[in-house]
Phi, psi and omega in degrees: 000330179291322178289325176299319176298309175311315179303312180293324179294320175295313176305315184299320186291319172307310182300318180298315180298322185290316178298317178298309179301320177301319179292323177292314176301321181295326180291336180274342186289128179287159177305319178301320179288327179290321184294339180282348179292168183297335182282348186208144179195178182205157173234140189233144175214162175249146180290336183056020179292134186287345180282335182160107185296145179217148178260131180256138177246133176232129183279141179260125176278168178300333178273005179093352184286155181246157171213134185303131180256318175166176186239144182221127184290141185269355184082357178231191180242142171277177181268343182079358178220167180303141178277336184058041185209167171242149179073051180280336176229125182225159172255155175280158181306336177258012177055017176275342181233144180239131182236141182219145170274150176235090191289337180266358170239010179055053184218164177232134173256146172240138181234149167275134180259131167217179183287349179263001179131216184236146176231117176297129180259328177179172184222131175226160173299145186274350182083021177184201181245136174058063181300139183229335183212144179234169173203142177227141169223124179053236187261022185237131179233136177237146181235148177254118176263111186263001174259170184061221177274001176080144181191172170239155183207142188243159182221152172269134178263115182285174179298335174261012181085007183278161184248138178238127176302141177263118184300127171090002185272342179290124180223153182281165174266201190300332189277004178063019179089008182249140180077189181279156177299141189269057176056056187290139187245314184201150169236145178202142170285146167291177189294336178253009169073018184261355179212153169245154180228138174229140175258135179241125185284318190274346179250000181053048178233160172237117178273136170237143178235117174294142182238114179241123180067015179090001181249125184283138174265186180298157180287145160254138186254149179221142173288129180292145181291341178218191186267136171062067174299137186227249188274158187204168175204154176256138170277196189280355192233038166072020179261117179274124174259117188240129180270143173255127180302342181289348177110023178234171174230146185224158172229149182227151167267124176225111184212188190287348178273348177143209189223144182201143172282144174250292172259110184284333178191115177245105185275134184248009172068006183257178182255128172071047181290112196231328192238141184234152173211144181240141185298155178294337177270009174070010186268329185237143174242151176224142173235141175272138182249094195302326176288341191239357179064035187218168180233127181259150181243152184218143173265138178252119182283175185290334179274005182091350179286158197244143166226133177295131173258318179203113181300329186232057181296323184223140175240135181244003180106143195294328180253027183273336185046068181293140186233252191291153178228158170207148172261148174288158178302332182277001178072003190269334187232144181237133181240136194231130185264114177276102187291323175269336178282336186058055179215168171242118179264133185251134178238145166258130179264133180272173190289345178262013179087354183290160184234141174247122181285123182248024175099187179218161176235146184279139166240164181290163178290144176085012176300154177219142175080151174213135176222151179226148178235000000 
């Protein structure tokens, strides 16, 4: 009996210790980490207003539905017109910071992210004219400046989310700094952070920049496998899935060893395939078709090759002109920004890559960029 009593006392103590450790861990959890769980999330877009840019925040419920939470001034100016780009608003990999371009004042804004909204951390010069696209890998952020002759420029992300220019990181695009920028659409790190990629719409080129120690070297240009390369995204294995405005999607391998074409052309029969999103599990890619009011779905094989699943996997409306997309952190929900309809359409993704329309929420005219947490 005595041994049984000691066993119960020891078990009770273990339970108390376990409860204490759980409460301690809960106290150490950051607001950004808490916000990224299945129970709470958010979607972000920018007004891009020339009178004063703002970030609009929409809280995500567990069923994927959105509700307006608030608006937060960026401290800079939007362009007041379409940016023609992807990734004008992004989150850091750890979801603690949000970054947005201010195309009208040549600046980048950084915010602290919490479950209660955003706090402006700072505003820095973009290192060029007309910033339109951002990408982040660990503590490095790069911007694509689409004005003037066009260039990229890099920044270090501080522990507080502030941005500091990286010396020697600014590089020209394919024109070498001569003449006008060649219709620049997006910049992105590859999946292991060893390269940056830029798409050039008017020259049908993709520029790659080796990155060593966070510093980008000069560009190497590659002919696109199709016409008008636009938005793109990387899976987990350095496979770039690139949309071509002509209505096709292509895949490339971009790593430290070089650049090569995997799938040269997967036609979706839709009009103006321009923006790309990849599911969190890396199995499926989606493109918004701005001229068709639709979203097409693709299967991504282990080697990066593509197969069209459904040309009209999701519908946002014939006159909606869907552009930017973003997945929730839990991978269950896909959001698509309707540029002409002034909406964000909500979809739930099935295990087979199918999309179920959950309705839409209104946004102001002129918004640009979309990020989800």
